[in-house]
N, CA, C and O atoms as a GROMACS GRO file, in nm:
protein
  596
    1MET      N    1   5.522  11.205 -10.985
    1MET     CA    2   5.567  11.241 -11.066
    1MET      C    3   5.677  11.150 -11.108
    1MET      O    4   5.661  11.039 -11.058
    2GLU      N    5   5.869  11.165 -11.246
    2GLU     CA    6   5.855  11.184 -11.263
    2GLU      C    7   5.980  11.250 -11.151
    2GLU      O    8   5.970  11.366 -11.110
    3LEU      N    9   6.123  11.140 -11.100
    3LEU     CA   10   6.236  11.197 -11.078
    3LEU      C   11   6.271  11.332 -11.093
    3LEU      O   12   6.268  11.422 -11.010
    4ASP      N   13   6.331  11.333 -11.306
    4ASP     CA   14   6.403  11.365 -11.409
    4ASP      C   15   6.300  11.496 -11.430
    4ASP      O   16   6.351  11.603 -11.461
    5THR      N   17   6.089  11.482 -11.402
    5THR     CA   18   6.093  11.623 -11.422
    5THR      C   19   6.106  11.626 -11.316
    5THR      O   20   6.228  11.634 -11.311
    6ILE      N   21   6.081  11.625 -11.239
    6ILE     CA   22   6.092  11.707 -11.024
    6ILE      C   23   6.176  11.805 -11.076
    6ILE      O   24   6.163  11.924 -11.103
    7LYS      N   25   6.291  11.702 -11.086
    7LYS     CA   26   6.502  11.784 -11.098
    7LYS      C   27   6.466  11.854 -11.237
    7LYS      O   28   6.483  11.746 -11.294
    8ILE      N   29   6.447  11.902 -11.296
    8ILE     CA   30   6.395  12.027 -11.348
    8ILE      C   31   6.294  12.156 -11.404
    8ILE      O   32   6.277  12.233 -11.498
    9GLN      N   33   6.255  12.126 -11.308
    9GLN     CA   34   6.066  12.152 -11.234
    9GLN      C   35   6.198  12.226 -11.088
    9GLN      O   36   6.223  12.346 -11.087
   10ILE      N   37   6.233  12.171 -11.028
   10ILE     CA   38   6.331  12.274 -10.965
   10ILE      C   39   6.471  12.358 -10.986
   10ILE      O   40   6.500  12.466 -10.934
   11GLU      N   41   6.519  12.308 -11.042
   11GLU     CA   42   6.611  12.363 -11.184
   11GLU      C   43   6.580  12.469 -11.228
   11GLU      O   44   6.667  12.556 -11.218
   12LYS      N   45   6.460  12.504 -11.287
   12LYS     CA   46   6.359  12.590 -11.375
   12LYS      C   47   6.359  12.696 -11.208
   12LYS      O   48   6.448  12.781 -11.198
   13TYR      N   49   6.276  12.683 -11.114
   13TYR     CA   50   6.237  12.778 -11.006
   13TYR      C   51   6.358  12.830 -10.972
   13TYR      O   52   6.362  12.952 -10.985
   14PHE      N   53   6.457  12.780 -10.933
   14PHE     CA   54   6.582  12.860 -10.900
   14PHE      C   55   6.646  12.909 -10.970
   14PHE      O   56   6.768  12.918 -10.959
   15ARG      N   57   6.528  12.983 -11.123
   15ARG     CA   58   6.585  12.996 -11.178
   15ARG      C   59   6.485  13.182 -11.285
   15ARG      O   60   6.501  13.270 -11.370
   16SER      N   61   6.380  13.119 -11.170
   16SER     CA   62   6.236  13.237 -11.175
   16SER      C   63   6.204  13.181 -11.282
   16SER      O   64   6.118  13.245 -11.343
   17GLU      N   65   6.233  13.102 -11.324
   17GLU     CA   66   6.130  13.037 -11.456
   17GLU      C   67   6.060  12.955 -11.449
   17GLU      O   68   6.082  12.880 -11.544
   18THR      N   69   5.944  12.904 -11.362
   18THR     CA   70   5.783  12.836 -11.339
   18THR      C   71   5.718  12.897 -11.373
   18THR      O   72   5.761  13.012 -11.360
   19SER      N   73   5.607  12.895 -11.426
   19SER     CA   74   5.471  12.896 -11.321
   19SER      C   75   5.372  12.907 -11.262
   19SER      O   76   5.296  12.825 -11.315
   20ILE      N   77   5.328  12.947 -11.197
   20ILE     CA   78   5.252  12.917 -11.138
   20ILE      C   79   5.214  12.785 -11.064
   20ILE      O   80   5.234  12.744 -10.950
   21ALA      N   81   5.104  12.698 -11.256
   21ALA     CA   82   5.142  12.582 -11.174
   21ALA      C   83   5.185  12.463 -11.191
   21ALA      O   84   5.130  12.353 -11.186
   22GLU      N   85   5.354  12.518 -11.225
   22GLU     CA   86   5.467  12.467 -11.215
   22GLU      C   87   5.471  12.390 -11.054
   22GLU      O   88   5.464  12.283 -10.994
   23GLU      N   89   5.486  12.524 -11.042
   23GLU     CA   90   5.522  12.545 -10.889
   23GLU      C   91   5.386  12.467 -10.776
   23GLU      O   92   5.397  12.394 -10.677
   24ASN      N   93   5.318  12.500 -10.816
   24ASN     CA   94   5.202  12.387 -10.773
   24ASN      C   95   5.223  12.268 -10.710
   24ASN      O   96   5.187  12.216 -10.604
   25GLU      N   97   5.321  12.225 -10.843
   25GLU     CA   98   5.337  12.096 -10.913
   25GLU      C   99   5.339  12.026 -10.806
   25GLU      O  100   5.285  11.941 -10.736
   26LEU      N  101   5.470  12.133 -10.830
   26LEU     CA  102   5.622  12.133 -10.671
   26LEU      C  103   5.624  12.068 -10.522
   26LEU      O  104   5.688  11.971 -10.480
   27ARG      N  105   5.507  12.178 -10.438
   27ARG     CA  106   5.395  12.172 -10.392
   27ARG      C  107   5.395  12.111 -10.341
   27ARG      O  108   5.469  12.073 -10.250
   28ASP      N  109   5.288  12.073 -10.397
   28ASP     CA  110   5.159  11.895 -10.410
   28ASP      C  111   5.289  11.813 -10.346
   28ASP      O  112   5.291  11.785 -10.226
   29TYR      N  113   5.414  11.770 -10.448
   29TYR     CA  114   5.503  11.751 -10.427
   29TYR      C  115   5.630  11.684 -10.290
   29TYR      O  116   5.678  11.582 -10.240
   30PHE      N  117   5.630  11.846 -10.287
   30PHE     CA  118   5.696  11.845 -10.132
   30PHE      C  119   5.619  11.798 -10.076
   30PHE      O  120   5.653  11.680 -10.060
   31SER      N  121   5.509  11.820 -10.022
   31SER     CA  122   5.381  11.774  -9.922
   31SER      C  123   5.323  11.718  -9.887
   31SER      O  124   5.250  11.730  -9.789
   32SER      N  125   5.351  11.551 -10.034
   32SER     CA  126   5.333  11.450  -9.960
   32SER      C  127   5.463  11.367  -9.956
   32SER      O  128   5.574  11.400  -9.999
   33SER      N  129   5.408  11.187  -9.859
   33SER     CA  130   5.536  11.192  -9.767
   33SER      C  131   5.634  11.009  -9.900
   33SER      O  132   5.708  10.914  -9.872
   34ASP      N  133   5.576  11.052 -10.012
   34ASP     CA  134   5.724  10.994 -10.089
   34ASP      C  135   5.810  11.101 -10.216
   34ASP      O  136   5.805  11.123 -10.338
   35VAL      N  137   5.884  11.143 -10.102
   35VAL     CA  138   5.942  11.215 -10.145
   35VAL      C  139   6.097  11.138 -10.204
   35VAL      O  140   6.143  11.067 -10.114
   36ALA      N  141   6.175  11.136 -10.315
   36ALA     CA  142   6.308  11.046 -10.327
   36ALA      C  143   6.331  11.134 -10.264
   36ALA      O  144   6.278  11.243 -10.241
   37PRO      N  145   6.492  11.035 -10.211
   37PRO     CA  146   6.528  11.065 -10.072
   37PRO      C  147   6.687  11.143 -10.168
   37PRO      O  148   6.791  11.127 -10.105
   38SER      N  149   6.699  11.204 -10.281
   38SER     CA  150   6.781  11.245 -10.268
   38SER      C  151   6.738  11.395 -10.300
   38SER      O  152   6.804  11.492 -10.338
   39LEU      N  153   6.574  11.374 -10.266
   39LEU     CA  154   6.532  11.536 -10.291
   39LEU      C  155   6.510  11.583 -10.146
   39LEU      O  156   6.518  11.696 -10.098
   40GLU      N  157   6.490  11.497 -10.106
   40GLU     CA  158   6.523  11.571  -9.963
   40GLU      C  159   6.511  11.721  -9.904
   40GLU      O  160   6.418  11.779  -9.848
   41GLN      N  161   6.636  11.759  -9.938
   41GLN     CA  162   6.645  11.844  -9.865
   41GLN      C  163   6.613  11.987  -9.917
   41GLN      O  164   6.651  12.089  -9.860
   42TYR      N  165   6.500  11.984 -10.091
   42TYR     CA  166   6.476  12.066 -10.076
   42TYR      C  167   6.297  12.067 -10.021
   42TYR      O  168   6.251  12.178 -10.050
   43LYS      N  169   6.185  11.974  -9.949
   43LYS     CA  170   6.107  11.984  -9.845
   43LYS      C  171   6.113  12.076  -9.781
   43LYS      O  172   6.004  12.129  -9.801
   44PRO      N  173   6.211  12.189  -9.660
   44PRO     CA  174   6.162  12.300  -9.586
   44PRO      C  175   6.096  12.418  -9.692
   44PRO      O  176   5.987  12.464  -9.659
   45ILE      N  177   6.145  12.456  -9.790
   45ILE     CA  178   6.188  12.526  -9.935
   45ILE      C  179   5.973  12.520  -9.884
   45ILE      O  180   5.891  12.592  -9.826
   46PHE      N  181   5.978  12.385  -9.954
   46PHE     CA  182   5.865  12.419 -10.011
   46PHE      C  183   5.702  12.369  -9.908
   46PHE      O  184   5.581  12.375  -9.932
   47GLY      N  185   5.749  12.342  -9.841
   47GLY     CA  186   5.730  12.325  -9.676
   47GLY      C  187   5.636  12.411  -9.580
   47GLY      O  188   5.529  12.404  -9.521
   48TYR      N  189   5.782  12.529  -9.607
   48TYR     CA  190   5.806  12.663  -9.585
   48TYR      C  191   5.605  12.748  -9.597
   48TYR      O  192   5.547  12.832  -9.528
   49PHE      N  193   5.573  12.684  -9.691
   49PHE     CA  194   5.494  12.791  -9.800
   49PHE      C  195   5.372  12.688  -9.726
   49PHE      O  196   5.305  12.728  -9.630
   50ASP      N  197   5.357  12.571  -9.778
   50ASP     CA  198   5.211  12.518  -9.637
   50ASP      C  199   5.175  12.614  -9.457
   50ASP      O  200   5.067  12.658  -9.420
   51LEU      N  201   5.300  12.618  -9.387
   51LEU     CA  202   5.297  12.619  -9.270
   51LEU      C  203   5.249  12.750  -9.275
   51LEU      O  204   5.159  12.785  -9.199
   52GLU      N  205   5.319  12.854  -9.388
   52GLU     CA  206   5.278  13.002  -9.313
   52GLU      C  207   5.094  13.046  -9.388
   52GLU      O  208   5.002  13.120  -9.356
   53LYS      N  209   5.119  12.966  -9.479
   53LYS     CA  210   4.995  13.037  -9.519
   53LYS      C  211   4.904  13.017  -9.360
   53LYS      O  212   4.877  13.124  -9.304
   54GLU      N  213   4.876  12.943  -9.318
   54GLU     CA  214   4.820  12.933  -9.184
   54GLU      C  215   4.813  13.048  -9.056
   54GLU      O  216   4.923  13.076  -9.008
   55PRO      N  217   4.725  13.099  -9.012
   55PRO     CA  218   4.742  13.153  -8.936
   55PRO      C  219   4.794  13.173  -8.789
   55PRO      O  220   4.722  13.114  -8.708
   56LYS      N  221   4.877  13.227  -8.745
   56LYS     CA  222   4.921  13.182  -8.622
   56LYS      C  223   4.855  13.248  -8.495
   56LYS      O  224   4.776  13.206  -8.412
   57PHE      N  225   4.915  13.360  -8.512
   57PHE     CA  226   4.812  13.459  -8.404
   57PHE      C  227   4.704  13.470  -8.329
   57PHE      O  228   4.618  13.483  -8.416
   58ASP      N  229   4.662  13.472  -8.251
   58ASP     CA  230   4.520  13.362  -8.197
   58ASP      C  231   4.530  13.526  -8.165
   58ASP      O  232   4.452  13.588  -8.238
   59GLN      N  233   4.609  13.616  -8.071
   59GLN     CA  234   4.542  13.654  -7.972
   59GLN      C  235   4.466  13.784  -8.047
   59GLN      O  236   4.481  13.826  -8.161
   60GLU      N  237   4.339  13.851  -7.886
   60GLU     CA  238   4.238  13.936  -7.880
   60GLU      C  239   4.315  14.072  -7.914
   60GLU      O  240   4.365  14.140  -7.824
   61ILE      N  241   4.322  14.104  -8.035
   61ILE     CA  242   4.407  14.279  -8.035
   61ILE      C  243   4.248  14.382  -7.956
   61ILE      O  244   4.159  14.424  -8.030
   62LEU      N  245   4.248  14.403  -7.807
   62LEU     CA  246   4.205  14.513  -7.801
   62LEU      C  247   4.244  14.688  -7.847
   62LEU      O  248   4.348  14.749  -7.823
   63LEU      N  249   4.090  14.746  -7.938
   63LEU     CA  250   4.168  14.942  -7.929
   63LEU      C  251   4.158  14.960  -7.849
   63LEU      O  252   4.192  14.880  -7.762
   64LYS      N  253   4.100  15.083  -7.821
   64LYS     CA  254   4.091  15.178  -7.729
   64LYS      C  255   4.011  15.358  -7.778
   64LYS      O  256   4.067  15.465  -7.804
   65SER      N  257   3.921  15.337  -7.776
   65SER     CA  258   3.867  15.391  -7.833
   65SER      C  259   3.885  15.512  -7.856
   65SER      O  260   3.987  15.537  -7.791
   66ARG      N  261   3.854  15.602  -7.905
   66ARG     CA  262   3.938  15.715  -7.953
   66ARG      C  263   3.751  15.846  -7.883
   66ARG      O  264   3.800  15.952  -7.844
   67ASN      N  265   3.696  15.848  -7.877
   67ASN     CA  266   3.609  15.887  -7.874
   67ASN      C  267   3.609  16.045  -7.733
   67ASN      O  268   3.536  16.144  -7.734
   68ARG      N  269   3.702  16.012  -7.645
   68ARG     CA  270   3.754  16.038  -7.580
   68ARG      C  271   3.875  16.194  -7.586
   68ARG      O  272   3.913  16.275  -7.502
   69ASN      N  273   3.889  16.181  -7.668
   69ASN     CA  274   3.992  16.233  -7.730
   69ASN      C  275   3.895  16.357  -7.826
   69ASN      O  276   3.933  16.472  -7.847
   70TRP      N  277   3.802  16.316  -7.859
   70TRP     CA  278   3.717  16.466  -7.888
   70TRP      C  279   3.666  16.479  -7.855
   70TRP      O  280   3.617  16.591  -7.869
   71LEU      N  281   3.618  16.402  -7.780
   71LEU     CA  282   3.566  16.521  -7.656
   71LEU      C  283   3.630  16.635  -7.596
   71LEU      O  284   3.595  16.753  -7.592
   72TRP      N  285   3.727  16.578  -7.553
   72TRP     CA  286   3.806  16.687  -7.459
   72TRP      C  287   3.875  16.777  -7.593
   72TRP      O  288   3.853  16.897  -7.576
   73LEU      N  289   3.931  16.756  -7.686
   73LEU     CA  290   3.917  16.826  -7.803
   73LEU      C  291   3.815  16.941  -7.794
   73LEU      O  292   3.862  17.039  -7.736
   74SER      N  293   3.708  16.953  -7.828
   74SER     CA  294   3.629  17.076  -7.858
   74SER      C  295   3.616  17.126  -7.742
   74SER      O  296   3.625  17.247  -7.723
   75VAL      N  297   3.589  17.025  -7.631
   75VAL     CA  298   3.577  17.143  -7.492
   75VAL      C  299   3.710  17.242  -7.446
   75VAL      O  300   3.714  17.345  -7.379
   76MET      N  301   3.821  17.157  -7.515
   76MET     CA  302   3.945  17.272  -7.496
   76MET      C  303   3.936  17.413  -7.658
   76MET      O  304   3.950  17.532  -7.686
   77ALA      N  305   3.914  17.315  -7.699
   77ALA     CA  306   3.857  17.405  -7.838
   77ALA      C  307   3.747  17.532  -7.844
   77ALA      O  308   3.761  17.641  -7.899
   78SER      N  309   3.632  17.478  -7.770
   78SER     CA  310   3.546  17.582  -7.723
   78SER      C  311   3.582  17.670  -7.599
   78SER      O  312   3.504  17.756  -7.558
   79VAL      N  313   3.756  17.633  -7.514
   79VAL     CA  314   3.742  17.725  -7.434
   79VAL      C  315   3.881  17.872  -7.456
   79VAL      O  316   3.941  17.967  -7.405
   80VAL      N  317   3.848  17.738  -7.640
   80VAL     CA  318   4.056  17.903  -7.685
   80VAL      C  319   3.930  18.009  -7.767
   80VAL      O  320   3.957  18.123  -7.803
   81VAL      N  321   3.797  17.946  -7.785
   81VAL     CA  322   3.672  17.990  -7.827
   81VAL      C  323   3.686  18.198  -7.781
   81VAL      O  324   3.745  18.304  -7.804
   82LEU      N  325   3.569  18.119  -7.697
   82LEU     CA  326   3.600  18.106  -7.540
   82LEU      C  327   3.670  18.314  -7.488
   82LEU      O  328   3.620  18.420  -7.449
   83LEU      N  329   3.823  18.251  -7.532
   83LEU     CA  330   3.919  18.335  -7.460
   83LEU      C  331   3.940  18.414  -7.593
   83LEU      O  332   3.957  18.536  -7.593
   84GLY      N  333   3.938  18.362  -7.671
   84GLY     CA  334   3.924  18.527  -7.787
   84GLY      C  335   3.879  18.581  -7.729
   84GLY      O  336   3.941  18.660  -7.658
   85ILE      N  337   3.694  18.565  -7.723
   85ILE     CA  338   3.619  18.645  -7.740
   85ILE      C  339   3.661  18.741  -7.626
   85ILE      O  340   3.702  18.852  -7.660
   86GLY      N  341   3.655  18.709  -7.491
   86GLY     CA  342   3.732  18.724  -7.406
   86GLY      C  343   3.771  18.850  -7.422
   86GLY      O  344   3.708  18.952  -7.393
   87ALA      N  345   3.897  18.836  -7.477
   87ALA     CA  346   4.036  18.926  -7.518
   87ALA      C  347   4.014  19.035  -7.608
   87ALA      O  348   4.097  19.126  -7.602
   88PHE      N  349   3.899  19.049  -7.707
   88PHE     CA  350   3.910  19.082  -7.786
   88PHE      C  351   3.847  19.237  -7.718
   88PHE      O  352   3.906  19.345  -7.706
   89GLY      N  353   3.659  19.187  -7.668
   89GLY     CA  354   3.549  19.270  -7.600
   89GLY      C  355   3.667  19.285  -7.509
   89GLY      O  356   3.679  19.172  -7.557
   90TYR      N  357   3.740  19.302  -7.450
   90TYR     CA  358   3.818  19.396  -7.342
   90TYR      C  359   3.931  19.435  -7.383
   90TYR      O  360   3.999  19.523  -7.331
   91PHE      N  361   3.959  19.368  -7.486
   91PHE     CA  362   4.075  19.500  -7.534
   91PHE      C  363   4.028  19.586  -7.605
   91PHE      O  364   4.072  19.699  -7.589
   92ASN      N  365   3.910  19.561  -7.721
   92ASN     CA  366   3.838  19.712  -7.760
   92ASN      C  367   3.762  19.788  -7.725
   92ASN      O  368   3.732  19.887  -7.791
   93TYR      N  369   3.702  19.750  -7.589
   93TYR     CA  370   3.637  19.759  -7.543
   93TYR      C  371   3.751  19.915  -7.428
   93TYR      O  372   3.697  20.017  -7.388
   94TYR      N  373   3.848  19.894  -7.413
   94TYR     CA  374   3.990  19.930  -7.367
   94TYR      C  375   3.979  20.029  -7.467
   94TYR      O  376   3.894  20.118  -7.458
   95ASN      N  377   4.053  20.023  -7.555
   95ASN     CA  378   4.013  20.119  -7.658
   95ASN      C  379   3.996  20.201  -7.699
   95ASN      O  380   4.057  20.304  -7.727
   96LEU      N  381   3.859  20.145  -7.711
   96LEU     CA  382   3.669  20.228  -7.686
   96LEU      C  383   3.751  20.359  -7.654
   96LEU      O  384   3.778  20.447  -7.736
   97GLU      N  385   3.803  20.355  -7.459
   97GLU     CA  386   3.816  20.469  -7.351
   97GLU      C  387   3.882  20.571  -7.404
   97GLU      O  388   3.884  20.694  -7.393
   98GLN      N  389   3.981  20.416  -7.515
   98GLN     CA  390   4.160  20.614  -7.515
   98GLN      C  391   4.009  20.664  -7.578
   98GLN      O  392   3.923  20.744  -7.540
   99ASP      N  393   4.032  20.540  -7.732
   99ASP     CA  394   3.973  20.702  -7.860
   99ASP      C  395   3.859  20.764  -7.813
   99ASP      O  396   3.814  20.806  -7.920
  100GLN      N  397   3.788  20.796  -7.738
  100GLN     CA  398   3.744  20.894  -7.728
  100GLN      C  399   3.727  21.067  -7.663
  100GLN      O  400   3.645  21.158  -7.660
  101ASN      N  401   3.866  21.032  -7.616
  101ASN     CA  402   3.956  21.155  -7.595
  101ASN      C  403   4.103  21.223  -7.627
  101ASN      O  404   4.168  21.315  -7.576
  102LEU      N  405   4.124  21.118  -7.754
  102LEU     CA  406   4.152  21.175  -7.930
  102LEU      C  407   4.126  21.363  -7.951
  102LEU      O  408   4.021  21.400  -7.900
  103GLY      N  409   4.171  21.426  -7.988
  103GLY     CA  410   4.118  21.520  -8.060
  103GLY      C  411   4.010  21.614  -8.006
  103GLY      O  412   3.954  21.711  -8.058
  104THR      N  413   4.003  21.573  -7.920
  104THR     CA  414   3.917  21.708  -7.788
  104THR      C  415   4.031  21.830  -7.662
  104THR      O  416   4.059  21.810  -7.544
  105TYR      N  417   4.063  21.929  -7.736
  105TYR     CA  418   4.153  22.075  -7.619
  105TYR      C  419   3.965  22.153  -7.610
  105TYR      O  420   3.863  22.173  -7.676
  106ASP      N  421   4.034  22.171  -7.464
  106ASP     CA  422   3.943  22.253  -7.480
  106ASP      C  423   3.944  22.438  -7.492
  106ASP      O  424   3.871  22.535  -7.510
  107ASP      N  425   4.131  22.384  -7.461
  107ASP     CA  426   4.153  22.552  -7.528
  107ASP      C  427   4.202  22.526  -7.643
  107ASP      O  428   4.247  22.417  -7.677
  108PRO      N  429   4.198  22.622  -7.706
  108PRO     CA  430   4.188  22.676  -7.839
  108PRO      C  431   4.383  22.669  -7.911
  108PRO      O  432   4.419  22.636  -8.024
  109GLU      N  433   4.458  22.709  -7.806
  109GLU     CA  434   4.577  22.718  -7.825
  109GLU      C  435   4.630  22.612  -7.822
  109GLU      O  436   4.695  22.607  -7.926
  110VAL      N  437   4.644  22.516  -7.763
  110VAL     CA  438   4.674  22.402  -7.752
  110VAL      C  439   4.687  22.310  -7.911
  110VAL      O  440   4.770  22.263  -7.988
  111ALA      N  441   4.528  22.329  -7.887
  111ALA     CA  442   4.456  22.240  -8.071
  111ALA      C  443   4.588  22.320  -8.097
  111ALA      O  444   4.704  22.283  -8.076
  112PHE      N  445   4.550  22.422  -8.142
  112PHE     CA  446   4.686  22.425  -8.284
  112PHE      C  447   4.795  22.404  -8.257
  112PHE      O  448   4.869  22.386  -8.354
  113LYS      N  449   4.831  22.399  -8.176
  113LYS     CA  450   4.938  22.357  -8.097
  113LYS      C  451   5.016  22.154  -8.143
  113LYS      O  452   5.091  22.105  -8.228
  114GLU      N  453   4.978  22.131  -8.084
  114GLU     CA  454   4.953  21.980  -8.110
  114GLU      C  455   4.956  21.973  -8.297
  114GLU      O  456   5.036  21.906  -8.362
  115THR      N  457   4.812  22.087  -8.370
  115THR     CA  458   4.754  22.070  -8.508
  115THR      C  459   5.001  22.082  -8.470
  115THR      O  460   5.097  22.020  -8.424
  116GLN      N  461   4.965  22.193  -8.527
  116GLN     CA  462   5.094  22.273  -8.591
  116GLN      C  463   5.220  22.083  -8.572
  116GLN      O  464   5.252  22.029  -8.678
  117LYS      N  465   5.264  22.024  -8.448
  117LYS     CA  466   5.293  21.875  -8.479
  117LYS      C  467   5.265  21.802  -8.512
  117LYS      O  468   5.344  21.717  -8.472
  118ALA      N  469   5.219  21.774  -8.550
  118ALA     CA  470   5.143  21.691  -8.619
  118ALA      C  471   5.205  21.694  -8.766
  118ALA      O  472   5.290  21.617  -8.811
  119LEU      N  473   5.132  21.820  -8.841
  119LEU     CA  474   5.166  21.867  -8.937
  119LEU      C  475   5.288  21.870  -8.987
  119LEU      O  476   5.313  21.832  -9.102
  120THR      N  477   5.383  21.920  -8.900
  120THR     CA  478   5.560  21.922  -8.879
  120THR      C  479   5.596  21.757  -8.907
  120THR      O  480   5.659  21.732  -9.010
  121ARG      N  481   5.555  21.642  -8.815
  121ARG     CA  482   5.520  21.528  -8.840
  121ARG      C  483   5.578  21.492  -8.945
  121ARG      O  484   5.693  21.461  -8.975
  122LEU      N  485   5.444  21.502  -9.018
  122LEU     CA  486   5.399  21.460  -9.119
  122LEU      C  487   5.488  21.560  -9.263
  122LEU      O  488   5.457  21.541  -9.381
  123SER      N  489   5.540  21.609  -9.243
  123SER     CA  490   5.585  21.702  -9.340
  123SER      C  491   5.759  21.644  -9.376
  123SER      O  492   5.831  21.632  -9.476
  124THR      N  493   5.773  21.610  -9.170
  124THR     CA  494   5.904  21.593  -9.239
  124THR      C  495   5.881  21.425  -9.274
  124THR      O  496   5.973  21.400  -9.351
  125ASN      N  497   5.840  21.359  -9.263
  125ASN     CA  498   5.798  21.215  -9.340
  125ASN      C  499   5.765  21.209  -9.529
  125ASN      O  500   5.747  21.115  -9.606
  126LEU      N  501   5.770  21.343  -9.547
  126LEU     CA  502   5.780  21.347  -9.664
  126LEU      C  503   5.784  21.494  -9.768
  126LEU      O  504   5.752  21.556  -9.869
  127ASN      N  505   5.841  21.481  -9.662
  127ASN     CA  506   6.039  21.532  -9.679
  127ASN      C  507   6.152  21.437  -9.703
  127ASN      O  508   6.259  21.485  -9.740
  128THR      N  509   6.143  21.328  -9.688
  128THR     CA  510   6.221  21.256  -9.621
  128THR      C  511   6.175  21.125  -9.767
  128THR      O  512   6.261  21.053  -9.817
  129GLY      N  513   6.070  21.123  -9.798
  129GLY     CA  514   6.014  21.093  -9.885
  129GLY      C  515   6.086  21.170 -10.042
  129GLY      O  516   6.130  21.125 -10.148
  130PHE      N  517   6.068  21.311  -9.982
  130PHE     CA  518   6.102  21.334 -10.170
  130PHE      C  519   6.259  21.293 -10.133
  130PHE      O  520   6.233  21.178 -10.100
  131GLU      N  521   6.382  21.301 -10.117
  131GLU     CA  522   6.500  21.259 -10.051
  131GLU      C  523   6.566  21.199 -10.097
  131GLU      O  524   6.663  21.226 -10.168
  132SER      N  525   6.490  21.031 -10.040
  132SER     CA  526   6.449  20.910 -10.231
  132SER      C  527   6.390  20.943 -10.290
  132SER      O  528   6.310  20.852 -10.270
  133MET      N  529   6.329  21.019 -10.381
  133MET     CA  530   6.272  20.952 -10.427
  133MET      C  531   6.425  21.012 -10.503
  133MET      O  532   6.458  20.936 -10.594
  134GLN      N  533   6.522  21.131 -10.485
  134GLN     CA  534   6.612  21.186 -10.579
  134GLN      C  535   6.773  21.109 -10.591
  134GLN      O  536   6.878  21.160 -10.631
  135TYR      N  537   6.752  20.992 -10.548
  135TYR     CA  538   6.812  20.890 -10.552
  135TYR      C  539   6.811  20.829 -10.675
  135TYR      O  540   6.907  20.807 -10.749
  136ILE      N  541   6.674  20.798 -10.696
  136ILE     CA  542   6.636  20.741 -10.800
  136ILE      C  543   6.691  20.798 -10.891
  136ILE      O  544   6.808  20.769 -10.916
  137LYS      N  545   6.610  20.914 -10.982
  137LYS     CA  546   6.659  21.041 -11.031
  137LYS      C  547   6.725  20.990 -11.092
  137LYS      O  548   6.705  20.945 -11.205
  138GLU      N  549   6.832  20.988 -11.019
  138GLU     CA  550   7.011  20.994 -10.997
  138GLU      C  551   7.006  20.845 -11.086
  138GLU      O  552   7.050  20.868 -11.199
  139TYR      N  553   6.969  20.704 -11.070
  139TYR     CA  554   7.000  20.637 -11.110
  139TYR      C  555   6.984  20.627 -11.261
  139TYR      O  556   7.049  20.577 -11.354
  140GLU      N  557   6.837  20.716 -11.243
  140GLU     CA  558   6.758  20.667 -11.394
  140GLU      C  559   6.839  20.794 -11.509
  140GLU      O  560   6.820  20.807 -11.630
  141ASN      N  561   6.918  20.862 -11.429
  141ASN     CA  562   7.012  20.916 -11.518
  141ASN      C  563   7.109  20.843 -11.625
  141ASN      O  564   7.114  20.830 -11.748
  142SER      N  565   7.207  20.789 -11.478
  142SER     CA  566   7.272  20.735 -11.512
  142SER      C  567   7.318  20.610 -11.599
  142SER      O  568   7.423  20.574 -11.654
  143LYS      N  569   7.139  20.543 -11.579
  143LYS     CA  570   7.102  20.410 -11.617
  143LYS      C  571   7.111  20.431 -11.779
  143LYS      O  572   7.186  20.372 -11.857
  144ASN      N  573   6.978  20.568 -11.820
  144ASN     CA  574   6.957  20.656 -11.966
  144ASN      C  575   7.111  20.659 -12.003
  144ASN      O  576   7.140  20.591 -12.101
  145LEU      N  577   7.210  20.723 -11.941
  145LEU     CA  578   7.370  20.777 -12.025
  145LEU      C  579   7.428  20.613 -12.013
  145LEU      O  580   7.515  20.650 -11.934
  146ILE      N  581   7.446  20.508 -12.020
  146ILE     CA  582   7.508  20.363 -12.095
  146ILE      C  583   7.457  20.325 -12.121
  146ILE      O  584   7.501  20.271 -12.223
  147PHE      N  585   7.242  20.266 -12.085
  147PHE     CA  586   7.226  20.219 -12.201
  147PHE      C  587   7.114  20.350 -12.274
  147PHE      O  588   7.037  20.426 -12.216
  148LYS      N  589   7.147  20.335 -12.423
  148LYS     CA  590   7.087  20.466 -12.414
  148LYS      C  591   7.023  20.392 -12.560
  148LYS      O  592   7.060  20.313 -12.646
  149GLN      N  593   6.863  20.501 -12.515
  149GLN     CA  594   6.741  20.402 -12.644
  149GLN      C  595   6.698  20.439 -12.701
  149GLN      O  596   6.626  20.373 -12.776
   0.00000   0.00000   0.00000
């Protein structure tokens, strides 16, 4: 190649205007032994690409098997499931024993008093609900006065 065309291609290369074919020509020129002394400073730039194409890491990478993790994970999952089933059975059995004692009274007077207590609690809660409804009615009346429909 002529020295002038090489200089033109180098200028185009640094302006990022070269094609891939022109870049390959520059690499071929700078990898040869007949490089002009005025262009020796560019030789490491184009020699770098040839040097980096070769793989340098030649050690073997040992990858650990992750099969043991799956084994431990399955063991832990089965333990958690068994504990969940055991806890459910224990607490469900405990609650069944307590539920069998609910609502059974031998003395009718005690049963009557307990029923009155339960109904009093229920009516107290209902009255609280009705009182809060009064606030909503007042709000509706105020809204209707302001926004006449």
